[in-house]
N, C-alpha and C positions, 0 to 999 in steps of 0.2 A: 559722890562723884557725878560728873556730867558725862553724857554720851557725846561723841563726836563722830559724824558720818562725813566721808569723803571718797571721791573717786580717784583710783590711780590706775596706770597702765598695767596690764597684766603681767608683763615681764617684770616690772617693779614689785608687784605683789609677790610672785613667786621668790624673787631675791630676798624680800622680807621675811618669807615663811622659811626659806632656808637659814638665815641669820638667826632668827628665834629658835629654831630646831638645833642649830650648833651651839647656843649658849644655854644658860639655866633660865630660860623664859618659859612661861605657861603658855603664851600665845604671842601673836604679832603685836597686839595691844601692850602686853607687857613690856616687849621689846621698844615700841614705839616710846613708851612711858620712861623707859631707861635712856634712851637717846635724849629726850628732852632735859631729863634730870642732869644728864653729862654736859649737855650744851649750857644749861644754867650754871652748873658749877664753873665750867671754863670760863664763861662770861664774867662770873663774880671774882674769879683768879686773875683774871687779864685786867679788870678794874682795880683790883687790889695792888697789882703789880704797877700800873700807871700811878696810882696814887703814892706808892713807895717811891717811884722814880722822880715824881714832882717834889716829894718832901726831901729827897736826897740833894736834888738841884738846888732848892731854896736854902738847905741846911749849909751848903758849899759856900754861900756867899756871893756877892756880887762883885764884877771888877768894875774898876773905875773907868775904863774904856767903854767907848760906845760900841754896842754889839754890830755896827755896819764896819767899824773899824777892824774889829776882830776877824770878822768874815773877810775883808779885804786882804788882811794878813795871811789868813789861810788860804785864800784863792790865788794870791801871788806865788804861792809854791806849786801851782798846778800850771803845768805847761798848756796854754791854750793855742788853738790854732792861729796862724796868721790869716789876717783878711786882706786879700788883694781886690783891686778894681779895674777892669779895663778902661780904657779911654772912652770906648764906645758906651760902656755902662754908665760912666760919669756923665757923659754928654746926655744920655737918656734921663738921668735924674735932673741935670739943669733944664732940660726941657719940660719935664713934669712940673718943676718949681715954676718956670716962666708961665706955662699955662695956668697953673694955680693963681698967680699973682694977678694974671689979667682975668681970669674967671670968677675967682673968689678973693675974699679979704686976704691980708697978709697973715693975720693970726691963724685962720683956717690954714692956709697953705703950710705955715710953719708947723702947727699941729701934725698935719699930713705926713709932712717930709720927716718928722721926728719918729713917725712910725716906719720908716726905712731903718732909722738909726737903731731902734728896737730890734728889728729883724736881724741885722747885721750882728748886734750884740748876741742875739739868741743863736745865731749861726756859730758864732765864737765858742760858744759854751756846748751847743747841740748841732754840729756840722752835718749830720744826718738827718736832721729835723723835716727839710723837704721831701717831697715826693720824688722818687727816682724816675727819670725820663730818659731812659735809653734810646729812645726813638729820635731824640734831640742830639745825641752825641754820647761819646766816651765819658762816663761817671757825671753826665748833668743831672741835676735836681733842680726842683723848682717848689718856691715859697710865694704865696699870695700875700699881696697887700693890695685888696680891691681898690680899684679895678686893674691892678698891675700884676704882673707876676715877675718875680726876681728869679733869672736863670744864673745858677752857679755850679761850679764843679768842686768837689772835696777830693784831694789827692795829696798824700803825703804831708799831713798836718798842714796844709794850705787851703782855705777857702777863697776860691776865684770868682767875684762877681763877673759874670759874662756880658749880661745884657738886663735890662728892666724894660718890659714891653706891656702895653695895654693888653688886657685879655681878649679884646675885640680884634686885635691885630692878627693876621695870620701867622701862626707859629711856623717857623722854619728851622730845619736843622742846624745846630751851632757848628760852623766850619772853623776848625782849629787854625786855618791860614788866613782867615777873613781880616781885611783891613781894618784897623780899628780907628782910621781918620776919617772914615766917611760920615757925612751927616745924618743924623737920626732921622728916621720916618717919622712924619708928624702924627701926633697921637689923635684918634677920633674923638 
């Protein structure tokens, strides 16, 4: 057997001594050896269980359907939140796209704009994904797609995309009565 030496805080040592004294252990070392053996046993049992699950899965046979189609069918039964967008947020996105097409290539702009589609899809699945921003207004949340932030509200199974703003822009509280026909602020 090999000796092992390590330092632990005093309260932890007292706890170990109490646990060793409560059980059928000679000393703390005997208790620690038992803990390691139990952990090894649990790990081996878990690995055996996972191997059994895999074997059962393979033995059940494979469907002719593509796994993505099966998942789509399952997901179709789950009621997802509606995603709405304000006129102003749509205008923000168009401005971002126009800037991208001017400053960068179309391919890069298309890839970047696809990131917003991914965020919207994630919000449909995880509407509370964004950080809560109560200082911006009732139930307002924020998701980043650098260098922009998507400001949205989630209420009553509806995700409302309110604005898309450059993170360098001064953030102002969302006014529920704000006109949605105003021209977007230029993005720095």
